[in-house]
N, C-alpha and C positions, 0 to 999 in steps of 0.2 A: 697936525704936523707942525712942529715948531722949528725955528732956526737952530735951537739947541740940539734937537734930534739930528739934524743934518750935520751939525758940527761934531757930533759923536760918531756918526756913521762914516764920514769921510776919512778921518784919521785911521779908523779901524780898517777900512779898505786899503789905505796907503800901506799899512803895515802887513796885513794878512792877505790881501787880494780877494779872499773868499770868506764871506761871513754869513751867519744865519740871523734872521730877524724874526722874532715872534710877535704876531699881531693878535693878541688875545682880546676878547671883549669887543671885537669889531665885526660887523656884518660883512658877508662875502663881497658884495658890490663895493662897499667902502674900503675894504682891504685892498682890492684891485686899484682903486683910485689912489690910495696912499702909496702903494708900491710904485705906481707910475710916477707919482710926484718924487719919490725917492730916486728912481732911475734918472729922471730928468735933472734933478738937483745935483746928483753925485756923478753922473756919467757911468753908472753901473749898469750891468745887464742881469736879467733873470737867468738863473741856472735851473732852479727847481722850485715849485710851490706845492706843498702838501699840507692841506688843512690850513692851519693858522701859522705855519712856519714857511718862510721863504729863504732860499739860499741865493745870494747875489754875489757877483764878482765885478771887479774892475781891474783891467790889466795894468800892471806897473811898467814904468820905463825899463826897469831891470827886473824882469819877472822872476818870482821865486817858485811859481807853480807852472808846470807844463800842461796846458790845457789840450785835450785831444783835437779840438777844432778851434782855430783862432778865427773868430767871426770878423775881425778887422781885415784879414787878408782876403776874405771872399767878396768884399764890396768893390 
């Protein structure tokens, strides 16, 4: 995990709110560690993980996507 990776993910989340990340060539346990680091560093949440692909989201101040369940409101 490099700062450059986070610098690339964060603007993508700002613009799209929902992105896919491919973690190929990484063992399962290490993938989960990397994803947790990404979630912590970007404030994103997991939407789905299938194999080596993760879908993550981060709600924008002015949302472009209507999520079925807004986890922020349940807390």
